[in-house]
Structures are given as structure tokens and as C-alpha cells.
VMD Tcl script that builds the backbone (N, CA, C; Angstrom):
set m [mol new atoms 558]
animate dup $m
set s [atomselect $m all]
$s set {name element resname resid chain x y z} {
  {N N UNK 1 A 84.490 128.450 104.637}
  {CA C UNK 1 A 85.285 128.157 103.472}
  {C C UNK 1 A 85.244 126.652 103.194}
  {N N UNK 2 A 85.147 126.291 101.945}
  {CA C UNK 2 A 85.137 124.895 101.511}
  {C C UNK 2 A 86.264 124.696 100.506}
  {N N UNK 3 A 87.023 123.616 100.695}
  {CA C UNK 3 A 88.084 123.280 99.740}
  {C C UNK 3 A 87.928 121.823 99.343}
  {N N UNK 4 A 87.897 121.575 98.044}
  {CA C UNK 4 A 87.861 120.215 97.507}
  {C C UNK 4 A 89.219 119.919 96.895}
  {N N UNK 5 A 89.676 118.689 97.032}
  {CA C UNK 5 A 90.957 118.343 96.421}
  {C C UNK 5 A 90.947 116.916 95.903}
  {N N UNK 6 A 91.732 116.710 94.860}
  {CA C UNK 6 A 91.891 115.402 94.228}
  {C C UNK 6 A 93.364 115.246 93.902}
  {N N UNK 7 A 93.869 114.046 94.074}
  {CA C UNK 7 A 95.277 113.788 93.790}
  {C C UNK 7 A 95.427 112.407 93.170}
  {N N UNK 8 A 96.277 112.311 92.158}
  {CA C UNK 8 A 96.632 111.036 91.547}
  {C C UNK 8 A 98.147 111.018 91.442}
  {N N UNK 9 A 98.739 109.907 91.846}
  {CA C UNK 9 A 100.191 109.831 91.789}
  {C C UNK 9 A 100.676 108.439 91.453}
  {N N UNK 10 A 101.870 108.386 90.906}
  {CA C UNK 10 A 102.513 107.115 90.584}
  {C C UNK 10 A 103.922 107.170 91.145}
  {N N UNK 11 A 104.349 106.083 91.782}
  {CA C UNK 11 A 105.682 106.091 92.362}
  {C C UNK 11 A 106.248 104.702 92.509}
  {N N UNK 12 A 107.470 104.660 93.022}
  {CA C UNK 12 A 108.137 103.385 93.250}
  {C C UNK 12 A 109.031 103.500 94.469}
  {N N UNK 13 A 109.393 102.354 95.018}
  {CA C UNK 13 A 110.282 102.292 96.165}
  {C C UNK 13 A 111.276 101.163 95.943}
  {N N UNK 14 A 112.544 101.521 95.932}
  {CA C UNK 14 A 113.598 100.529 95.723}
  {C C UNK 14 A 113.821 99.739 97.011}
  {N N UNK 15 A 114.177 98.450 96.909}
  {CA C UNK 15 A 114.500 97.679 98.106}
  {C C UNK 15 A 115.758 98.226 98.772}
  {N N UNK 16 A 115.794 98.150 100.100}
  {CA C UNK 16 A 116.983 98.579 100.832}
  {C C UNK 16 A 118.082 97.530 100.644}
  {N N UNK 17 A 119.332 97.879 100.910}
  {CA C UNK 17 A 120.407 96.875 100.815}
  {C C UNK 17 A 120.151 95.649 101.691}
  {N N UNK 18 A 119.577 95.851 102.893}
  {CA C UNK 18 A 119.279 94.722 103.776}
  {C C UNK 18 A 118.242 93.782 103.165}
  {N N UNK 19 A 117.229 94.362 102.498}
  {CA C UNK 19 A 116.175 93.544 101.893}
  {C C UNK 19 A 116.681 92.730 100.711}
  {N N UNK 20 A 117.703 93.207 100.029}
  {CA C UNK 20 A 118.186 92.511 98.834}
  {C C UNK 20 A 119.096 91.338 99.155}
  {N N UNK 21 A 119.572 91.253 100.396}
  {CA C UNK 21 A 120.507 90.171 100.739}
  {C C UNK 21 A 119.783 88.872 101.047}
  {N N UNK 22 A 120.279 87.791 100.471}
  {CA C UNK 22 A 119.818 86.446 100.786}
  {C C UNK 22 A 120.577 85.967 102.026}
  {N N UNK 23 A 120.105 84.926 102.706}
  {CA C UNK 23 A 120.771 84.458 103.922}
  {C C UNK 23 A 122.256 84.127 103.730}
  {N N UNK 24 A 122.630 83.676 102.543}
  {CA C UNK 24 A 124.027 83.331 102.282}
  {C C UNK 24 A 124.883 84.573 102.053}
  {N N UNK 25 A 124.261 85.754 101.966}
  {CA C UNK 25 A 125.003 86.984 101.716}
  {C C UNK 25 A 124.986 87.420 100.265}
  {N N UNK 26 A 124.404 86.608 99.389}
  {CA C UNK 26 A 124.295 86.968 97.975}
  {C C UNK 26 A 123.156 87.971 97.778}
  {N N UNK 27 A 123.164 88.646 96.644}
  {CA C UNK 27 A 122.117 89.608 96.314}
  {C C UNK 27 A 120.980 88.880 95.594}
  {N N UNK 28 A 119.757 89.125 96.043}
  {CA C UNK 28 A 118.564 88.561 95.412}
  {C C UNK 28 A 118.243 89.394 94.171}
  {N N UNK 29 A 118.645 88.912 93.009}
  {CA C UNK 29 A 118.453 89.658 91.768}
  {C C UNK 29 A 117.020 89.576 91.251}
  {N N UNK 30 A 116.172 88.730 91.863}
  {CA C UNK 30 A 114.771 88.625 91.454}
  {C C UNK 30 A 113.882 89.638 92.172}
  {N N UNK 31 A 114.397 90.258 93.222}
  {CA C UNK 31 A 113.620 91.235 93.982}
  {C C UNK 31 A 113.376 92.484 93.137}
  {N N UNK 32 A 112.119 92.886 93.036}
  {CA C UNK 32 A 111.717 94.026 92.204}
  {C C UNK 32 A 111.342 95.220 93.092}
  {N N UNK 33 A 111.466 96.438 92.587}
  {CA C UNK 33 A 111.001 97.606 93.354}
  {C C UNK 33 A 109.480 97.617 93.429}
  {N N UNK 34 A 108.957 98.150 94.544}
  {CA C UNK 34 A 107.513 98.381 94.647}
  {C C UNK 34 A 107.129 99.450 93.631}
  {N N UNK 35 A 105.949 99.287 93.038}
  {CA C UNK 35 A 105.414 100.306 92.146}
  {C C UNK 35 A 103.939 100.450 92.445}
  {N N UNK 36 A 103.453 101.674 92.409}
  {CA C UNK 36 A 102.053 101.834 92.735}
  {C C UNK 36 A 101.433 103.107 92.211}
  {N N UNK 37 A 100.104 103.087 92.226}
  {CA C UNK 37 A 99.284 104.233 91.885}
  {C C UNK 37 A 98.470 104.601 93.114}
  {N N UNK 38 A 98.361 105.896 93.361}
  {CA C UNK 38 A 97.615 106.406 94.512}
  {C C UNK 38 A 96.551 107.366 94.015}
  {N N UNK 39 A 95.331 107.214 94.543}
  {CA C UNK 39 A 94.208 108.080 94.205}
  {C C UNK 39 A 93.631 108.618 95.506}
  {N N UNK 40 A 93.360 109.912 95.555}
  {CA C UNK 40 A 92.861 110.526 96.786}
  {C C UNK 40 A 91.908 111.658 96.443}
  {N N UNK 41 A 90.837 111.767 97.222}
  {CA C UNK 41 A 89.884 112.865 97.069}
  {C C UNK 41 A 89.383 113.250 98.448}
  {N N UNK 42 A 89.173 114.551 98.638}
  {CA C UNK 42 A 88.730 114.980 99.954}
  {C C UNK 42 A 88.069 116.335 99.947}
  {N N UNK 43 A 87.577 116.688 101.132}
  {CA C UNK 43 A 86.926 117.975 101.349}
  {C C UNK 43 A 87.395 118.515 102.698}
  {N N UNK 44 A 87.615 119.831 102.745}
  {CA C UNK 44 A 88.005 120.515 103.976}
  {C C UNK 44 A 87.039 121.669 104.192}
  {N N UNK 45 A 86.479 121.755 105.385}
  {CA C UNK 45 A 85.524 122.810 105.730}
  {C C UNK 45 A 86.029 123.590 106.934}
  {N N UNK 46 A 86.023 124.909 106.845}
  {CA C UNK 46 A 86.272 125.769 108.000}
  {C C UNK 46 A 84.924 126.284 108.460}
  {N N UNK 47 A 84.607 126.046 109.731}
  {CA C UNK 47 A 83.287 126.357 110.256}
  {C C UNK 47 A 83.391 127.259 111.478}
  {N N UNK 48 A 82.268 127.803 111.891}
  {CA C UNK 48 A 82.148 128.579 113.128}
  {C C UNK 48 A 83.211 129.670 113.229}
  {N N UNK 49 A 83.261 130.510 112.218}
  {CA C UNK 49 A 84.219 131.631 112.156}
  {C C UNK 49 A 85.658 131.140 112.281}
  {N N UNK 50 A 85.949 130.059 111.574}
  {CA C UNK 50 A 87.283 129.445 111.523}
  {C C UNK 50 A 87.775 128.902 112.863}
  {N N UNK 51 A 86.864 128.603 113.797}
  {CA C UNK 51 A 87.277 127.979 115.055}
  {C C UNK 51 A 87.191 126.457 114.955}
  {N N UNK 52 A 86.573 125.954 113.898}
  {CA C UNK 52 A 86.459 124.506 113.700}
  {C C UNK 52 A 86.858 124.165 112.269}
  {N N UNK 53 A 87.541 123.043 112.130}
  {CA C UNK 53 A 87.913 122.553 110.801}
  {C C UNK 53 A 87.555 121.080 110.735}
  {N N UNK 54 A 86.880 120.709 109.655}
  {CA C UNK 54 A 86.495 119.316 109.421}
  {C C UNK 54 A 87.071 118.913 108.073}
  {N N UNK 55 A 87.641 117.704 108.033}
  {CA C UNK 55 A 88.227 117.223 106.788}
  {C C UNK 55 A 87.887 115.741 106.621}
  {N N UNK 56 A 87.543 115.357 105.411}
  {CA C UNK 56 A 87.270 113.955 105.081}
  {C C UNK 56 A 88.033 113.615 103.802}
  {N N UNK 57 A 88.723 112.482 103.830}
  {CA C UNK 57 A 89.532 112.051 102.694}
  {C C UNK 57 A 89.268 110.581 102.418}
  {N N UNK 58 A 89.121 110.231 101.157}
  {CA C UNK 58 A 89.034 108.833 100.736}
  {C C UNK 58 A 90.236 108.563 99.830}
  {N N UNK 59 A 90.818 107.381 99.977}
  {CA C UNK 59 A 92.010 107.076 99.180}
  {C C UNK 59 A 92.031 105.610 98.766}
  {N N UNK 60 A 92.809 105.343 97.730}
  {CA C UNK 60 A 93.103 103.975 97.301}
  {C C UNK 60 A 94.523 103.957 96.748}
  {N N UNK 61 A 95.259 102.922 97.129}
  {CA C UNK 61 A 96.623 102.726 96.638}
  {C C UNK 61 A 96.711 101.303 96.097}
  {N N UNK 62 A 97.102 101.167 94.849}
  {CA C UNK 62 A 97.295 99.857 94.223}
  {C C UNK 62 A 98.795 99.648 94.042}
  {N N UNK 63 A 99.325 98.600 94.679}
  {CA C UNK 63 A 100.765 98.330 94.617}
  {C C UNK 63 A 101.050 97.028 93.895}
  {N N UNK 64 A 102.127 97.039 93.134}
  {CA C UNK 64 A 102.683 95.820 92.544}
  {C C UNK 64 A 104.034 95.582 93.203}
  {N N UNK 65 A 104.323 94.327 93.484}
  {CA C UNK 65 A 105.610 93.939 94.068}
  {C C UNK 65 A 105.839 94.541 95.446}
  {N N UNK 66 A 104.804 94.573 96.294}
  {CA C UNK 66 A 104.958 95.062 97.663}
  {C C UNK 66 A 106.154 94.369 98.305}
  {N N UNK 67 A 107.036 95.138 98.931}
  {CA C UNK 67 A 108.199 94.567 99.609}
  {C C UNK 67 A 107.816 94.179 101.030}
  {N N UNK 68 A 108.015 92.908 101.360}
  {CA C UNK 68 A 107.738 92.418 102.712}
  {C C UNK 68 A 108.953 91.643 103.217}
  {N N UNK 69 A 109.029 91.529 104.532}
  {CA C UNK 69 A 110.115 90.778 105.154}
  {C C UNK 69 A 109.637 89.368 105.435}
  {N N UNK 70 A 110.410 88.393 105.028}
  {CA C UNK 70 A 110.071 86.988 105.255}
  {C C UNK 70 A 111.056 86.406 106.274}
  {N N UNK 71 A 110.507 85.797 107.320}
  {CA C UNK 71 A 111.330 85.153 108.341}
  {C C UNK 71 A 111.642 83.733 107.871}
  {N N UNK 72 A 112.933 83.448 107.711}
  {CA C UNK 72 A 113.350 82.108 107.292}
  {C C UNK 72 A 113.621 81.215 108.498}
  {N N UNK 73 A 114.250 81.763 109.520}
  {CA C UNK 73 A 114.471 81.081 110.803}
  {C C UNK 73 A 114.274 82.124 111.895}
  {N N UNK 74 A 114.511 81.748 113.125}
  {CA C UNK 74 A 114.350 82.670 114.252}
  {C C UNK 74 A 115.148 83.958 114.062}
  {N N UNK 75 A 116.356 83.863 113.515}
  {CA C UNK 75 A 117.236 85.024 113.391}
  {C C UNK 75 A 117.510 85.465 111.960}
  {N N UNK 76 A 116.949 84.799 110.972}
  {CA C UNK 76 A 117.283 85.111 109.588}
  {C C UNK 76 A 116.040 85.596 108.843}
  {N N UNK 77 A 116.168 86.800 108.264}
  {CA C UNK 77 A 115.092 87.433 107.509}
  {C C UNK 77 A 115.610 87.788 106.125}
  {N N UNK 78 A 114.697 87.895 105.168}
  {CA C UNK 78 A 115.044 88.367 103.831}
  {C C UNK 78 A 113.838 89.098 103.249}
  {N N UNK 79 A 114.078 89.912 102.246}
  {CA C UNK 79 A 112.987 90.619 101.589}
  {C C UNK 79 A 112.450 89.828 100.416}
  {N N UNK 80 A 111.117 89.877 100.230}
  {CA C UNK 80 A 110.480 89.249 99.069}
  {C C UNK 80 A 109.411 90.195 98.537}
  {N N UNK 81 A 108.978 89.956 97.320}
  {CA C UNK 81 A 107.867 90.708 96.743}
  {C C UNK 81 A 106.568 89.963 97.019}
  {N N UNK 82 A 105.550 90.719 97.425}
  {CA C UNK 82 A 104.267 90.126 97.798}
  {C C UNK 82 A 103.207 90.343 96.721}
  {N N UNK 83 A 103.568 90.246 95.477}
  {CA C UNK 83 A 102.577 90.344 94.405}
  {C C UNK 83 A 101.865 91.673 94.385}
  {N N UNK 84 A 100.529 91.640 94.295}
  {CA C UNK 84 A 99.727 92.859 94.216}
  {C C UNK 84 A 98.936 93.048 95.502}
  {N N UNK 85 A 98.823 94.314 95.929}
  {CA C UNK 85 A 98.013 94.649 97.097}
  {C C UNK 85 A 97.159 95.873 96.787}
  {N N UNK 86 A 96.074 96.007 97.541}
  {CA C UNK 86 A 95.212 97.186 97.415}
  {C C UNK 86 A 94.975 97.727 98.819}
  {N N UNK 87 A 95.190 99.023 98.955}
  {CA C UNK 87 A 95.005 99.711 100.228}
  {C C UNK 87 A 93.969 100.805 99.993}
  {N N UNK 88 A 92.857 100.774 100.721}
  {CA C UNK 88 A 91.867 101.828 100.570}
  {C C UNK 88 A 91.341 102.194 101.946}
  {N N UNK 89 A 90.851 103.400 102.055}
  {CA C UNK 89 A 90.335 103.811 103.347}
  {C C UNK 89 A 89.743 105.202 103.335}
  {N N UNK 90 A 89.324 105.594 104.529}
  {CA C UNK 90 A 88.722 106.896 104.765}
  {C C UNK 90 A 89.372 107.490 106.006}
  {N N UNK 91 A 89.731 108.756 105.919}
  {CA C UNK 91 A 90.305 109.467 107.058}
  {C C UNK 91 A 89.421 110.666 107.377}
  {N N UNK 92 A 89.090 110.822 108.659}
  {CA C UNK 92 A 88.261 111.937 109.116}
  {C C UNK 92 A 89.042 112.726 110.161}
  {N N UNK 93 A 88.973 114.047 110.083}
  {CA C UNK 93 A 89.699 114.922 110.996}
  {C C UNK 93 A 88.777 116.028 111.470}
  {N N UNK 94 A 88.843 116.325 112.761}
  {CA C UNK 94 A 88.083 117.433 113.337}
  {C C UNK 94 A 89.013 118.193 114.268}
  {N N UNK 95 A 89.149 119.509 114.043}
  {CA C UNK 95 A 89.930 120.388 114.912}
  {C C UNK 95 A 88.994 121.467 115.433}
  {N N UNK 96 A 89.068 121.725 116.737}
  {CA C UNK 96 A 88.163 122.702 117.336}
  {C C UNK 96 A 88.912 123.565 118.344}
  {N N UNK 97 A 88.795 124.875 118.196}
  {CA C UNK 97 A 89.268 125.806 119.215}
  {C C UNK 97 A 88.127 125.964 120.205}
  {N N UNK 98 A 88.292 125.473 121.437}
  {CA C UNK 98 A 87.216 125.506 122.431}
  {C C UNK 98 A 87.114 126.901 123.040}
  {N N UNK 99 A 88.242 127.453 123.494}
  {CA C UNK 99 A 88.266 128.842 123.959}
  {C C UNK 99 A 89.661 129.422 123.772}
  {N N UNK 100 A 89.710 130.776 123.694}
  {CA C UNK 100 A 90.991 131.453 123.497}
  {C C UNK 100 A 90.962 132.783 124.245}
  {N N UNK 101 A 91.853 132.905 125.241}
  {CA C UNK 101 A 91.979 134.122 126.037}
  {C C UNK 101 A 93.451 134.504 126.103}
  {N N UNK 102 A 93.742 135.792 126.223}
  {CA C UNK 102 A 95.121 136.250 126.332}
  {C C UNK 102 A 95.744 135.862 127.672}
  {N N UNK 103 A 94.925 135.816 128.735}
  {CA C UNK 103 A 95.396 135.449 130.068}
  {C C UNK 103 A 94.752 134.136 130.484}
  {N N UNK 104 A 94.990 133.723 131.721}
  {CA C UNK 104 A 94.402 132.486 132.233}
  {C C UNK 104 A 92.892 132.515 132.033}
  {N N UNK 105 A 92.239 131.473 131.546}
  {CA C UNK 105 A 92.694 130.102 131.357}
  {C C UNK 105 A 93.370 129.826 130.018}
  {N N UNK 106 A 93.782 130.852 129.285}
  {CA C UNK 106 A 94.529 130.639 128.044}
  {C C UNK 106 A 93.665 130.135 126.912}
  {N N UNK 107 A 94.161 129.105 126.199}
  {CA C UNK 107 A 93.346 128.541 125.117}
  {C C UNK 107 A 93.369 127.019 125.177}
  {N N UNK 108 A 92.313 126.442 124.619}
  {CA C UNK 108 A 92.134 124.991 124.609}
  {C C UNK 108 A 91.732 124.575 123.199}
  {N N UNK 109 A 92.455 123.597 122.656}
  {CA C UNK 109 A 92.154 123.027 121.339}
  {C C UNK 109 A 91.883 121.534 121.482}
  {N N UNK 110 A 90.960 121.040 120.679}
  {CA C UNK 110 A 90.657 119.608 120.612}
  {C C UNK 110 A 90.875 119.161 119.175}
  {N N UNK 111 A 91.640 118.099 118.994}
  {CA C UNK 111 A 91.853 117.499 117.678}
  {C C UNK 111 A 91.433 116.037 117.763}
  {N N UNK 112 A 90.641 115.590 116.806}
  {CA C UNK 112 A 90.228 114.188 116.759}
  {C C UNK 112 A 90.384 113.687 115.334}
  {N N UNK 113 A 90.911 112.471 115.200}
  {CA C UNK 113 A 90.988 111.886 113.865}
  {C C UNK 113 A 90.693 110.386 113.934}
  {N N UNK 114 A 90.089 109.908 112.858}
  {CA C UNK 114 A 89.711 108.497 112.747}
  {C C UNK 114 A 90.106 108.011 111.359}
  {N N UNK 115 A 90.668 106.810 111.308}
  {CA C UNK 115 A 91.023 106.188 110.030}
  {C C UNK 115 A 90.438 104.787 109.983}
  {N N UNK 116 A 89.734 104.503 108.905}
  {CA C UNK 116 A 89.293 103.144 108.608}
  {C C UNK 116 A 90.003 102.738 107.329}
  {N N UNK 117 A 90.655 101.575 107.353}
  {CA C UNK 117 A 91.372 101.134 106.147}
  {C C UNK 117 A 91.236 99.627 105.958}
  {N N UNK 118 A 91.276 99.238 104.706}
  {CA C UNK 118 A 91.313 97.832 104.316}
  {C C UNK 118 A 92.530 97.666 103.413}
  {N N UNK 119 A 93.466 96.849 103.841}
  {CA C UNK 119 A 94.721 96.649 103.124}
  {C C UNK 119 A 94.835 95.159 102.828}
  {N N UNK 120 A 94.644 94.787 101.567}
  {CA C UNK 120 A 94.533 93.370 101.207}
  {C C UNK 120 A 95.541 92.939 100.165}
  {N N UNK 121 A 95.917 91.654 100.272}
  {CA C UNK 121 A 96.655 91.007 99.197}
  {C C UNK 121 A 95.673 90.753 98.065}
  {N N UNK 122 A 96.029 91.117 96.857}
  {CA C UNK 122 A 95.204 90.820 95.681}
  {C C UNK 122 A 95.747 89.576 94.997}
  {N N UNK 123 A 97.061 89.470 94.935}
  {CA C UNK 123 A 97.704 88.337 94.284}
  {C C UNK 123 A 99.035 88.060 94.995}
  {N N UNK 124 A 99.026 87.084 95.933}
  {CA C UNK 124 A 100.253 86.769 96.663}
  {C C UNK 124 A 100.270 85.291 97.031}
  {N N UNK 125 A 101.279 84.590 96.528}
  {CA C UNK 125 A 101.505 83.189 96.858}
  {C C UNK 125 A 102.927 83.061 97.382}
  {N N UNK 126 A 103.079 82.360 98.519}
  {CA C UNK 126 A 104.385 82.156 99.134}
  {C C UNK 126 A 104.458 80.712 99.625}
  {N N UNK 127 A 105.482 79.988 99.213}
  {CA C UNK 127 A 105.643 78.572 99.591}
  {C C UNK 127 A 104.384 77.767 99.289}
  {N N UNK 128 A 103.803 77.949 98.118}
  {CA C UNK 128 A 102.593 77.260 97.667}
  {C C UNK 128 A 101.349 77.584 98.488}
  {N N UNK 129 A 101.402 78.594 99.345}
  {CA C UNK 129 A 100.229 79.067 100.089}
  {C C UNK 129 A 99.732 80.340 99.413}
  {N N UNK 130 A 98.436 80.358 99.090}
  {CA C UNK 130 A 97.843 81.517 98.435}
  {C C UNK 130 A 97.143 82.381 99.475}
  {N N UNK 131 A 97.481 83.678 99.488}
  {CA C UNK 131 A 96.929 84.605 100.471}
  {C C UNK 131 A 96.026 85.656 99.829}
  {N N UNK 132 A 95.606 85.437 98.593}
  {CA C UNK 132 A 94.747 86.382 97.879}
  {C C UNK 132 A 93.514 86.716 98.723}
  {N N UNK 133 A 93.210 88.004 98.856}
  {CA C UNK 133 A 92.034 88.453 99.604}
  {C C UNK 133 A 92.276 88.651 101.090}
  {N N UNK 134 A 93.382 88.157 101.629}
  {CA C UNK 134 A 93.662 88.313 103.054}
  {C C UNK 134 A 94.123 89.733 103.352}
  {N N UNK 135 A 93.864 90.167 104.598}
  {CA C UNK 135 A 94.351 91.463 105.054}
  {C C UNK 135 A 95.853 91.393 105.280}
  {N N UNK 136 A 96.543 92.498 105.022}
  {CA C UNK 136 A 97.977 92.564 105.293}
  {C C UNK 136 A 98.198 92.542 106.804}
  {N N UNK 137 A 99.154 91.753 107.267}
  {CA C UNK 137 A 99.401 91.701 108.708}
  {C C UNK 137 A 100.045 92.988 109.211}
  {N N UNK 138 A 99.803 93.274 110.505}
  {CA C UNK 138 A 100.449 94.406 111.154}
  {C C UNK 138 A 99.809 95.752 110.897}
  {N N UNK 139 A 98.673 95.789 110.184}
  {CA C UNK 139 A 98.003 97.064 109.903}
  {C C UNK 139 A 96.575 96.986 110.453}
  {N N UNK 140 A 96.266 97.746 111.499}
  {CA C UNK 140 A 94.902 97.714 112.042}
  {C C UNK 140 A 93.915 98.391 111.082}
  {N N UNK 141 A 92.679 97.917 111.089}
  {CA C UNK 141 A 91.650 98.512 110.235}
  {C C UNK 141 A 91.078 99.794 110.823}
  {N N UNK 142 A 91.203 99.974 112.138}
  {CA C UNK 142 A 90.635 101.141 112.801}
  {C C UNK 142 A 91.680 101.827 113.671}
  {N N UNK 143 A 91.791 103.132 113.525}
  {CA C UNK 143 A 92.637 103.963 114.379}
  {C C UNK 143 A 91.823 105.187 114.767}
  {N N UNK 144 A 91.846 105.527 116.062}
  {CA C UNK 144 A 91.130 106.699 116.540}
  {C C UNK 144 A 92.006 107.419 117.552}
  {N N UNK 145 A 92.051 108.745 117.461}
  {CA C UNK 145 A 92.876 109.513 118.383}
  {C C UNK 145 A 92.222 110.852 118.687}
  {N N UNK 146 A 92.250 111.245 119.971}
  {CA C UNK 146 A 91.770 112.554 120.407}
  {C C UNK 146 A 92.894 113.199 121.215}
  {N N UNK 147 A 93.176 114.462 120.919}
  {CA C UNK 147 A 94.212 115.194 121.636}
  {C C UNK 147 A 93.627 116.505 122.153}
  {N N UNK 148 A 93.849 116.771 123.443}
  {CA C UNK 148 A 93.492 118.049 124.054}
  {C C UNK 148 A 94.785 118.808 124.306}
  {N N UNK 149 A 94.851 120.041 123.832}
  {CA C UNK 149 A 96.035 120.876 124.038}
  {C C UNK 149 A 95.579 122.136 124.764}
  {N N UNK 150 A 96.020 122.261 126.030}
  {CA C UNK 150 A 95.654 123.407 126.851}
  {C C UNK 150 A 96.900 124.245 127.086}
  {N N UNK 151 A 96.815 125.517 126.787}
  {CA C UNK 151 A 97.916 126.464 126.935}
  {C C UNK 151 A 97.446 127.539 127.920}
  {N N UNK 152 A 97.480 127.235 129.264}
  {CA C UNK 152 A 96.910 128.170 130.233}
  {C C UNK 152 A 97.732 129.442 130.425}
  {N N UNK 153 A 99.049 129.335 130.366}
  {CA C UNK 153 A 99.957 130.467 130.518}
  {C C UNK 153 A 101.045 130.344 129.467}
  {N N UNK 154 A 101.720 131.458 129.139}
  {CA C UNK 154 A 102.712 131.439 128.061}
  {C C UNK 154 A 103.740 130.307 128.163}
  {N N UNK 155 A 104.389 130.048 129.285}
  {CA C UNK 155 A 105.429 129.006 129.272}
  {C C UNK 155 A 104.898 127.579 129.481}
  {N N UNK 156 A 103.603 127.413 129.675}
  {CA C UNK 156 A 103.055 126.106 130.059}
  {C C UNK 156 A 102.090 125.576 128.998}
  {N N UNK 157 A 102.315 124.318 128.589}
  {CA C UNK 157 A 101.402 123.642 127.663}
  {C C UNK 157 A 101.108 122.258 128.235}
  {N N UNK 158 A 99.840 121.904 128.317}
  {CA C UNK 158 A 99.417 120.585 128.773}
  {C C UNK 158 A 98.803 119.864 127.582}
  {N N UNK 159 A 99.302 118.660 127.292}
  {CA C UNK 159 A 98.886 117.889 126.130}
  {C C UNK 159 A 98.389 116.529 126.620}
  {N N UNK 160 A 97.138 116.194 126.370}
  {CA C UNK 160 A 96.563 114.905 126.780}
  {C C UNK 160 A 96.064 114.201 125.526}
  {N N UNK 161 A 96.447 112.919 125.387}
  {CA C UNK 161 A 96.089 112.181 124.174}
  {C C UNK 161 A 95.438 110.845 124.544}
  {N N UNK 162 A 94.377 110.514 123.824}
  {CA C UNK 162 A 93.706 109.222 123.917}
  {C C UNK 162 A 93.820 108.567 122.552}
  {N N UNK 163 A 94.220 107.286 122.526}
  {CA C UNK 163 A 94.376 106.593 121.246}
  {C C UNK 163 A 93.811 105.186 121.326}
  {N N UNK 164 A 93.068 104.812 120.296}
  {CA C UNK 164 A 92.556 103.444 120.154}
  {C C UNK 164 A 93.121 102.858 118.871}
  {N N UNK 165 A 93.661 101.653 118.959}
  {CA C UNK 165 A 94.167 100.930 117.802}
  {C C UNK 165 A 93.405 99.621 117.703}
  {N N UNK 166 A 92.798 99.359 116.559}
  {CA C UNK 166 A 91.983 98.173 116.365}
  {C C UNK 166 A 92.789 96.897 116.178}
  {N N UNK 167 A 92.062 95.811 116.065}
  {CA C UNK 167 A 92.640 94.484 115.894}
  {C C UNK 167 A 93.477 94.405 114.619}
  {N N UNK 168 A 94.534 93.577 114.678}
  {CA C UNK 168 A 95.383 93.387 113.507}
  {C C UNK 168 A 95.926 91.966 113.484}
  {N N UNK 169 A 96.074 91.423 112.285}
  {CA C UNK 169 A 96.627 90.082 112.132}
  {C C UNK 169 A 98.144 90.140 112.167}
  {N N UNK 170 A 98.762 89.032 112.580}
  {CA C UNK 170 A 100.225 89.002 112.617}
  {C C UNK 170 A 100.805 87.977 111.650}
  {N N UNK 171 A 99.947 87.337 110.859}
  {CA C UNK 171 A 100.479 86.432 109.827}
  {C C UNK 171 A 99.695 86.616 108.525}
  {N N UNK 172 A 100.304 86.207 107.423}
  {CA C UNK 172 A 99.694 86.384 106.103}
  {C C UNK 172 A 98.406 85.592 105.927}
  {N N UNK 173 A 98.284 84.472 106.648}
  {CA C UNK 173 A 97.096 83.621 106.523}
  {C C UNK 173 A 95.898 84.191 107.273}
  {N N UNK 174 A 96.094 85.250 108.079}
  {CA C UNK 174 A 95.033 85.855 108.894}
  {C C UNK 174 A 94.436 84.881 109.897}
  {N N UNK 175 A 95.265 83.986 110.441}
  {CA C UNK 175 A 94.776 83.021 111.429}
  {C C UNK 175 A 95.148 83.412 112.855}
  {N N UNK 176 A 96.081 84.354 113.022}
  {CA C UNK 176 A 96.527 84.758 114.353}
  {C C UNK 176 A 96.465 86.278 114.447}
  {N N UNK 177 A 95.828 86.769 115.514}
  {CA C UNK 177 A 95.823 88.203 115.765}
  {C C UNK 177 A 96.819 88.501 116.877}
  {N N UNK 178 A 97.210 89.742 116.964}
  {CA C UNK 178 A 98.123 90.173 118.007}
  {C C UNK 178 A 97.464 89.941 119.355}
  {N N UNK 179 A 98.208 89.488 120.376}
  {CA C UNK 179 A 97.635 89.159 121.675}
  {C C UNK 179 A 96.777 90.286 122.239}
  {N N UNK 180 A 97.264 91.512 122.124}
  {CA C UNK 180 A 96.488 92.673 122.578}
  {C C UNK 180 A 95.761 93.230 121.358}
  {N N UNK 181 A 95.009 92.376 120.657}
  {CA C UNK 181 A 94.505 92.667 119.326}
  {C C UNK 181 A 93.991 94.102 119.152}
  {N N UNK 182 A 93.238 94.614 120.084}
  {CA C UNK 182 A 92.901 96.028 120.013}
  {C C UNK 182 A 93.219 96.622 121.380}
  {N N UNK 183 A 93.641 97.879 121.389}
  {CA C UNK 183 A 94.040 98.467 122.666}
  {C C UNK 183 A 93.783 99.949 122.667}
  {N N UNK 184 A 93.798 100.500 123.877}
  {CA C UNK 184 A 93.540 101.910 124.094}
  {C C UNK 184 A 94.655 102.478 124.958}
  {N N UNK 185 A 95.149 103.651 124.619}
  {CA C UNK 185 A 96.156 104.349 125.419}
  {C C UNK 185 A 95.603 105.711 125.805}
  {N N UNK 186 A 95.911 106.126 126.999}
  {CA C UNK 186 A 95.496 107.478 127.434}
  {C C UNK 186 A 96.633 108.117 128.181}
}
mol reanalyze $m
mol bondsrecalc $m
mol representation Tube
mol addrep $m
């Protein structure tokens, strides 16, 4: 079976009460809600007598007035709008039933997914510093995960997960990466 899908959406996100407060406790009346358009297209395939499923999705999100948190001092934060941003990427998913028995050894499933994304400032200036074209901090470009789910007997489930998270910047200027810039968990 093959399924194709396309989605287009428009939405907004209002700032939270915490984001609207200035350090003095006043409300920041210049703060605007995020607004954006999302475009997505993909394909889903069921293969090998429905024991395997493969899915690929491409997306793009264009945001105006992205809400970000700005650190003013060690303990004081406020919300600001970060101009325009563009988020695009590709997501790949593979699900596989390895074996399925009514009794021991039960059934085993493997799920793997990979995401590649580029999330950039298109138009953002803060304190006379221009960050146009820079990657958004705190969002890795690569994510990979594999999960094995073994159900050997009715009351017992064993779940093993491997995850890789790619490098990510921690500032708007893209000059500092996270100390453990990319890491793996198992």
C-alpha cells in the first residue's frame, strides 16, 4: 500500500504571561504573537505483507515574530520577538516486525527514525547585532533513534533505545556549541 499526503497550515501562538513581563513587572506591549505557515509532503509505504512500514516527510515552516527568551542578567529573563525564521527538514521512519509468535520468543519490533533539519534566522537583530542566516540555538540538525521492543511473554516487555543527537549552538551568534555538542545514549 502507498499513501501520499500534503498539508498546508497557518497558525499563531500567543506569548505566555511570563514572556510578556518586563523585568520591572510591566507588560511588554510591543511583544507580538508568533505567526507562521507550515508546508508538508510525504509518502508512506507498507511493505513485506505489512510487516514493514517506511515513511518519508519533507517540511518547511516560515515564522514571523518567533518568541524567544532573552537573558538580561544571570537571574532575569524576558520574552522578545526574533523577527523571521525558516525551519525546514526531512524526517525518515522505518518500522519492522522482525518476528511474531504466540508463545516464546514472542514478537520483536524495530523502529528507526532520522531527522535532518535546518532552522535559521531570516531577519533578526538584537542589541545592534544581526543574526540573519544563523542557525537557531538549542536545535540540533541531526537526530537519530532506534528502538527494539521485545515482547517474549504476555506480562513482559523489554524496550531498548539508542539515540544520537547532533551538534547544536547555544548562542544566537553561532560562536559557541554545547560542551557535549553531539552525544549518543543507549
